[in-house]
Structure formats: C-alpha cells, structure tokens
C-alpha positions as CSV (number, residue, x, y, z in Angstrom):
1,M,-102.2,-27.8,144.3
2,M,-102.8,-25.1,141.6
3,N,-99.0,-24.4,141.5
4,K,-98.3,-28.1,140.9
5,L,-100.8,-28.2,138.1
6,R,-99.3,-25.2,136.5
7,Q,-95.8,-26.7,136.7
8,L,-97.1,-29.9,135.2
9,G,-98.7,-27.8,132.4
10,V,-95.3,-26.2,131.7
11,F,-93.6,-29.5,131.8
12,L,-96.0,-31.0,129.3
13,L,-95.8,-27.9,127.1
14,I,-92.0,-28.0,127.0
15,S,-92.1,-31.7,126.3
16,F,-94.5,-31.1,123.4
17,L,-92.4,-28.2,122.1
18,S,-89.2,-30.2,122.2
19,T,-90.6,-33.4,120.7
20,Y,-93.4,-32.9,118.3
21,L,-93.2,-29.3,117.1
22,P,-89.5,-29.1,116.1
23,Q,-89.7,-31.9,113.6
24,T,-93.2,-31.0,112.3
25,I,-92.4,-27.3,111.9
26,G,-89.0,-28.0,110.4
27,L,-90.4,-30.4,107.8
28,Y,-93.1,-28.1,106.7
29,M,-90.8,-25.1,106.5
30,T,-88.3,-27.1,104.5
31,I,-91.0,-28.3,102.1
32,I,-92.6,-24.9,101.7
33,L,-89.3,-23.3,100.9
34,G,-88.3,-26.1,98.5
35,L,-85.2,-27.0,100.5
36,G,-83.4,-30.3,101.1
37,I,-82.4,-32.4,104.1
38,D,-79.4,-30.3,105.0
39,S,-81.6,-27.2,105.5
40,Y,-84.0,-29.3,107.5
41,S,-81.2,-30.5,109.8
42,I,-80.1,-26.9,110.4
43,I,-83.7,-25.8,111.1
44,L,-84.2,-28.7,113.5
45,T,-81.0,-28.0,115.3
46,M,-81.9,-24.4,115.8
47,E,-85.4,-25.3,117.1
48,L,-84.0,-27.8,119.7
49,V,-81.4,-25.4,120.9
50,L,-84.2,-22.8,121.3
51,S,-86.2,-25.3,123.3
52,L,-83.2,-25.9,125.5
53,F,-82.8,-22.2,126.1
54,L,-86.5,-21.9,126.9
55,L,-86.2,-24.7,129.5
56,V,-83.1,-23.1,131.1
57,W,-85.0,-19.7,131.2
58,W,-87.9,-21.4,133.0
59,L,-85.5,-23.1,135.5
60,Q,-84.0,-19.7,136.2
61,R,-87.4,-18.3,136.9
62,K,-88.2,-21.1,139.3
63,K,-84.8,-20.7,140.9
64,M,-83.8,-24.2,139.9
65,L,-80.5,-23.6,138.2
66,F,-78.9,-25.5,141.1
67,V,-79.5,-28.7,139.1
68,F,-76.5,-27.7,137.0
69,E,-74.2,-27.4,139.9
70,K,-70.9,-29.1,139.5
71,K,-70.4,-32.0,142.0
72,S,-67.1,-33.1,143.4
73,W,-65.4,-36.1,141.7
74,N,-65.7,-39.5,143.2
75,W,-64.9,-43.0,142.0
76,S,-68.6,-43.9,141.7
77,T,-68.6,-41.9,138.5
78,I,-66.6,-44.6,136.8
79,F,-69.0,-47.2,138.1
80,Y,-72.0,-45.4,136.6
81,L,-70.2,-44.9,133.3
82,L,-69.4,-48.6,133.1
83,A,-73.0,-49.5,134.2
84,C,-74.1,-47.3,131.3
85,Y,-72.2,-49.5,128.8
86,V,-73.5,-52.7,130.4
87,V,-77.1,-51.4,130.2
88,N,-76.6,-50.3,126.6
89,Q,-75.4,-53.8,125.7
90,V,-78.2,-55.6,127.5
91,L,-80.9,-53.5,126.2
92,G,-79.3,-53.6,122.7
93,R,-79.7,-57.4,122.8
94,F,-83.3,-57.0,123.9
95,W,-84.0,-54.6,121.0
96,E,-82.4,-57.0,118.5
97,R,-84.3,-60.0,119.9
98,Y,-87.7,-58.4,119.4
99,A,-86.9,-56.2,116.4
100,H,-89.5,-58.0,114.4
101,L,-92.2,-56.7,116.7
102,I,-91.1,-53.0,116.6
103,D,-93.1,-50.5,114.6
104,Y,-90.5,-48.3,112.8
105,K,-93.0,-46.1,111.0
106,N,-92.8,-42.4,111.7
107,I,-95.9,-40.2,111.5
108,H,-93.9,-37.9,109.2
109,D,-92.6,-40.5,106.8
110,Y,-94.4,-38.9,103.9
111,L,-93.0,-35.5,104.7
112,Y,-89.5,-37.0,105.0
113,T,-89.9,-38.5,101.5
114,M,-90.8,-35.1,100.1
115,V,-87.7,-33.5,101.8
116,L,-85.4,-36.2,100.6
117,S,-86.7,-35.7,97.0
118,N,-84.9,-32.3,97.1
119,G,-81.5,-33.8,98.0
120,R,-80.0,-36.8,99.7
121,P,-78.2,-36.5,103.0
122,T,-74.7,-35.1,103.0
123,F,-71.9,-34.8,105.4
124,L,-73.5,-31.7,107.0
125,S,-76.8,-33.4,107.8
126,T,-75.0,-36.5,109.0
127,V,-72.9,-34.4,111.5
128,L,-75.9,-32.4,112.7
129,S,-77.9,-35.6,113.2
130,F,-75.0,-37.0,115.3
131,I,-74.8,-33.8,117.4
132,L,-78.6,-33.8,117.9
133,V,-78.7,-37.4,119.1
134,V,-75.5,-37.6,121.1
135,I,-75.2,-34.1,122.6
136,I,-78.2,-31.7,122.3
137,G,-80.9,-34.4,122.7
138,P,-79.5,-35.9,125.9
139,I,-78.9,-32.4,127.5
140,L,-82.5,-31.4,126.7
141,E,-84.1,-34.6,127.8
142,E,-82.1,-35.0,131.1
143,T,-82.6,-31.4,132.0
144,L,-86.3,-31.8,131.5
145,D,-87.1,-35.3,132.7
146,R,-84.5,-35.5,135.5
147,G,-83.5,-31.9,136.5
148,Y,-86.9,-30.4,136.3
149,F,-89.4,-33.2,136.8
150,M,-87.6,-35.2,139.5
151,N,-87.0,-32.0,141.6
152,T,-90.6,-30.7,141.1
153,F,-92.8,-33.8,141.3
154,F,-92.4,-36.4,144.1
155,P,-88.8,-35.2,144.9
156,K,-86.9,-38.0,146.8
157,S,-90.1,-40.0,147.1
158,K,-90.1,-42.7,149.7
159,Y,-91.7,-45.0,147.1
160,Y,-89.4,-43.8,144.2
161,L,-92.3,-42.2,142.4
162,D,-90.0,-39.6,141.0
163,V,-87.9,-42.3,139.4
164,I,-90.8,-44.4,138.2
165,F,-92.8,-41.5,136.6
166,S,-89.6,-39.9,135.1
167,A,-88.8,-43.2,133.5
168,L,-92.3,-43.7,132.2
169,I,-92.5,-40.2,130.8
170,F,-89.2,-40.7,129.1
171,G,-90.5,-43.9,127.5
172,L,-93.8,-42.3,126.4
173,S,-92.0,-39.2,124.9
174,H,-90.2,-41.5,122.5
175,L,-93.5,-42.8,121.1
176,I,-94.9,-39.5,120.1
177,L,-93.5,-39.6,116.5
178,T,-92.4,-43.2,116.0
179,H,-92.0,-46.7,117.6
180,R,-95.6,-46.9,118.8
181,D,-95.4,-50.4,120.2
182,P,-95.1,-52.1,123.6
183,I,-91.6,-53.3,123.0
184,S,-90.3,-49.7,122.3
185,L,-92.2,-48.4,125.3
186,L,-90.5,-50.9,127.6
187,Y,-87.1,-50.4,126.0
188,Y,-87.2,-46.6,126.3
189,S,-88.7,-46.7,129.8
190,L,-85.9,-49.0,131.0
191,I,-83.4,-46.6,129.6
192,G,-85.2,-43.8,131.4
193,L,-85.2,-45.9,134.6
194,F,-81.4,-46.2,134.5
195,F,-80.9,-42.5,134.0
196,A,-83.4,-41.7,136.8
197,I,-81.7,-44.0,139.2
198,V,-78.3,-42.4,138.4
199,Y,-79.8,-39.0,139.1
200,R,-81.6,-40.1,142.2
201,Y,-78.5,-41.6,143.8
202,T,-76.0,-38.9,142.7
203,S,-78.1,-35.7,142.3
204,N,-75.5,-35.0,139.6
205,L,-77.3,-33.9,136.4
206,R,-74.0,-33.5,134.6
207,L,-73.2,-37.1,135.2
208,T,-76.6,-38.2,134.1
209,I,-76.3,-36.1,130.9
210,L,-72.9,-37.7,130.3
211,C,-74.3,-41.2,130.8
212,H,-77.1,-40.4,128.3
213,C,-74.6,-39.0,125.8
214,L,-72.4,-42.1,126.1
215,F,-75.5,-44.4,125.8
216,N,-76.5,-42.7,122.5
217,F,-72.9,-42.7,121.3
218,F,-72.6,-46.4,121.8
219,N,-75.6,-46.9,119.6
220,H,-73.8,-44.9,116.9
221,A,-70.3,-46.3,117.4
222,K,-70.6,-49.0,114.8
223,P,-72.0,-46.8,112.0
224,I,-69.3,-44.2,112.8
225,W,-66.5,-46.8,112.5
226,I,-68.0,-48.0,109.2
227,F,-68.1,-44.4,107.9
228,V,-64.5,-43.7,109.0
229,Y,-63.3,-47.0,107.5
230,N,-65.0,-46.4,104.2
231,F,-63.8,-42.8,104.1
232,I,-60.1,-43.8,104.7
233,Y,-60.3,-46.8,102.3
234,Y,-61.9,-45.0,99.4
235,R,-59.9,-41.8,100.0
236,F,-56.4,-43.3,100.3
237,F,-56.5,-46.9,99.0
238,R,-58.7,-46.8,95.9
C-alpha cells in the first residue's frame, strides 16, 4: 500500500513538473531577464526535455523501460492510425460545435503579454512550438499517462480502471493552465480514452505516441498549409 502511495506521489509530482512548472518558471525567467518570446520558447523546450529525461530515469529505477520495447509490425497499426484520424475529425467537430462554451483564458495570460511586449513570435518560436506540441509533448504525456500509469495502477484491470483513470487524468492535466470548463474536460478526456484504448489493446507505447503525434499534427495541418502557402506566395510571386 505504501509503495503504491509513493508511486502515486511520484506520478503526481512529475505531472506537476511537466505541466505547471515549466511554463511558470519559463515565463518568470524570461521576464526577469528582459527576454522575448523566442527565449521563452527555448527555455520551455529545455525544461520539458529535462522533465522527459527525469521520467525515463525514474522508469529505469523502477525497471520499467520495457514500455519502450519495439513491437513487431502488424496490419492493425494502420487501423489505429486511421482511427486516430477519424477520432480527430469527430472530436474536432465537437470542439467547433461547443466553442462558444469553452474558456480559452490561461492563468498566465498577463505574463504572456509581458513577454510578447519584448518581441513578437518569429520563425524560431513557431518551429519550437510545433516541436513541443507535435513531438515532445506527446512523448512525455504518453510515457507518463500510459507507459507509467497504466502499468503501475490497475494494470490490465478487468473493469478497465487503468483505461478510465488514465483518460481522466489526461483530461484533467489539460485544465491546469487553461480551458477550465466541462466541455474541455470531456474533449481531452475522450482523446485520452482513445490513446488509453490503443495502449491497452496493443501494449505498444511507440504506436500510442505515434497516434498522439499524428493527432496533434492534424490539428496543426491547416495552419501549416496556410503558412507554407503564404511563404511561397509572398516569396516568389509578389
């Protein structure tokens, strides 16, 4: 019992370190040093990478690096990737339908305003933001919420408690800084439920991470296309 409580404490600590502290510390450091959004993006990236290394170190201590084992290829991989796209589209429509009920405020909005006053976003901050959302974030979240949590608490539960709680924790973690409303909680919990189901049925963390990366990429596909189109148009045709 005490061991489980300690592991739960470590899980909550790493969740806190990887969600609240990086942005908070990064913003204050940037403001104190009088830097701009590019510097903040670099600091935030370094903090999240450090959080990931901390998590991997803890998994190594607990002899849980098996979660990263490479699984043999099978055709179900294509099914899950296609399902990822379908889920993205369905939940995207749900988000758009209830967008007017979503609270978009961030608890650090005032700090962001101060950072932006020292310089507007550039290509560097845009690229780092993309890397954080599409690559680093999914790796960190899936390793923590699926690789660590689902193999530590209620593993292979008959009543799918590992899946349910993993999904709920994923949803709640996205409400720490912003989107503190029921619609967002449901939206992110359903996303977490999909990833948890993928991991439960495949035990393939690499596939789950790939699904998460693709899901976030789909959300950025339209802005990326607009950026590329505008770049080519203004660079070569104006």
